[in-house]
N, C-alpha and C positions, 0 to 999 in steps of 0.2 A: 479265280474271281467268282463270287457268288452270283447266281442268276436269280433275281427276285421272283420271277414267274415260277421257276422250279420250286422255290421255297414255299410259295403260296399253294401250288398244286400238291405239295407234300402233305398238306393239312387236310386234303380231301380224299374221299374214297372213289373207287372206280364207278360205283353205282351212281353217285352224284354227278360225276363228269359224263357218264353215259346219258343221263337224263338231259344234261345241258346240250350235248351233241344232238340228241333227238329234237330238242326245242329249236335248234338252229338248222335242222335238217342236214346235218353233216354226218357221214359215216365215221366210225371210229372204234366201235366195240369189236375186238378181234375174236371171232367165233372159233371155238374148238380148242383154244389154248388154255391150259390149266397150270396153276403153280405147282412146283415140285413139292412144296410143303405149305401147310396152313400157317398163317401168321406172317409170311414173308411180305415185304414191302419193297417197292422199287419206283424210282422216278429219275428221269434224265433224258437227254437228247439223243436221237438215234444216230448210230454208226451202222450203215447197212452193207450187207454182203449178199450177193446172189450166186447160187450154185446151179450147175447144169450137169447132166450125165457126163461121165469122164470120156474123153476122146482116147485115141490110140496114137502115140503113147499118152498116158494119163497126165493131166496137169496137176497142179498142187491144190490141196485143200485150204491153203492160205496161211500166210504169216501176218494177217491183218492186225492181230492183237497189238503189235508194236506201234500201230498208228492210232489206237483208240485212247482218247484222253480220259483222265479221271473224271468220274461223274457221268460219263456217257453210258448209253445202253447199247449193247451189241445186238443187232437185229439180223438174223440169218434166214434167208429164203431158200429152203431146200425143196421147194415145190411140193410140200406136204408129204414127202417121202417118209415112210416109217420102216423101210427095210435097211437103212443105214443111217449113221449119225454124223453130225458135223460139229459136235461139241462134247468134250470129255474132260478127263482128270487134269491134264496139264493146263488147258485153257482156263478151267475153273480156278485153279490155284494161282495162275498168273494174274487173271482178271481181279480176283479178290485182293491180291497183294498190291496191285496198282490202283485200287480204289475205283474200279469200274462198277457202275451202279447195278448191273444185272444183264441177263441175256434172254432174248426172245427168239424162239426157233419155230419156223414153219416146217416142222419135222420133229425129230426125236433127239434125246440126249442120252449119254451113258456115263459110267463112273459116278453115279449119283451119290454114293457114300461121301465123296469129298465135299460136294456142294451142301449136303445135309449137315455134315459135321461142322462146317465153318459158317453156315447160314448165308451162303451166296444165292441170290434169287435167280431162278431159272423158270421160264414159262415155255411150255412146248406141248406137242401132241402126245407125249408119252416117253417111255424109256425103252431102249433096245441096245444091245451090246455090240452090234456089228459095226465095224469101222466104215467110214465113207471113203477112205483112201482107195484109189483105183476104181471107185464106183461113181464118185462125183468130183467136180473140180470147180474152182472159183471162176465165174464168168465176168463178174463186175464188182467193184467196191465203190461205195458212196454214190450209188444210183438208186432210182425208185425200185422198191420191192413190193410184193403182195403177200400180206400176212393175214390169215384168217379172213380172207375176202376183202381186205382193205389195203389201199395203197399207203405205204410208209416211205417218206422221203428223208434223206439225211437232214438232221437238225429238228425234225418233228419231236414233240415231247411224248414219251411213253410213260404211262402210269400203271403200276401193277399192285395188286393186293390179293387177298385170299379168294376173291371173286373172279380174277382173271386180269386181262390187260385192255387198256384203251389207248388210242393214239390221238393226240391233239395236233392237227396240222398247224404249221407255222403261220399260215395266212389268216388264221382266226383264233390264235391261242389266247390273246387278251380278251376277246369277246367270250370265248368258252369259259375262261376263268371267272369273268364277272358274273355270267349266268350261273355257273356252278356254285359260286359263293353265295349268291342270292337263294338258290335252291336249298343249300345247306342250312342257311340261317332260318328259312321258313320251316324246314323240317324240324329243326331244333325247337322252334316256337310251338309247333304242333305237339311235339313230345312233351314239352313243359306244360302246355295247357291240359293235355290228357292226364298227366301225372298229378296235376293240381285239382283234378276232379271233373273236367269237361268230358263229355262223351267224345268218342273218336269222330263221329259224324260232325259234331259241333266244332271240334278243333280243326278238322280238315277243311270245313267250309270257311272258317274264320281266316285261314291263311292260304286258301286257294290250292289245296293239295292236288286236286285233279287237273289243274292247269300247269303244274310246275314243269312238266316235260313236254307239254303240248305246244306244237309250233303255232305261231300266230298266223292268222289267215292273210 
């Protein structure tokens, strides 16, 4: 079933949504996470997984992928570890085949040739080849996680593009969308006015550029 909010967010950029979140005083810009490749786009609702250091004997790194629905975004909290990965070649191939929207990792990924060759979106803190098996294990699925300093809950909307990732909490998603669409429309008007001959200062003043992301008192 098509999610109307997802389709409308699909038309927006992360910068616009980040401005809307600022205006509403809501955190949502995930600091430090970068796209695997320029030009990739991703939007969908979160399926969350939280990792901890492996116990003795070590638990599993997870078979969660079988529970993820098409169109969802896999969100993995590996506590920002960069010494071992929790996402690689097999998961990339299966996720892409099943129509999963993308993966966001508070940590690193590996086997990036696969994701790059098929255009599967991944956002992470980098790349490193060492496995997480026997180093980390799944502690919880579908609970709150912390990614880039922001809490992400199951069902929150994740939007990613070449600039990074933002999360839109479920409890304010309609409001964020409305504000973001207004910002987008005004910025398009500013651009049109400037290209039609107005000075930047004049165009910005006409459409309230400096107030677009400013929270109301």
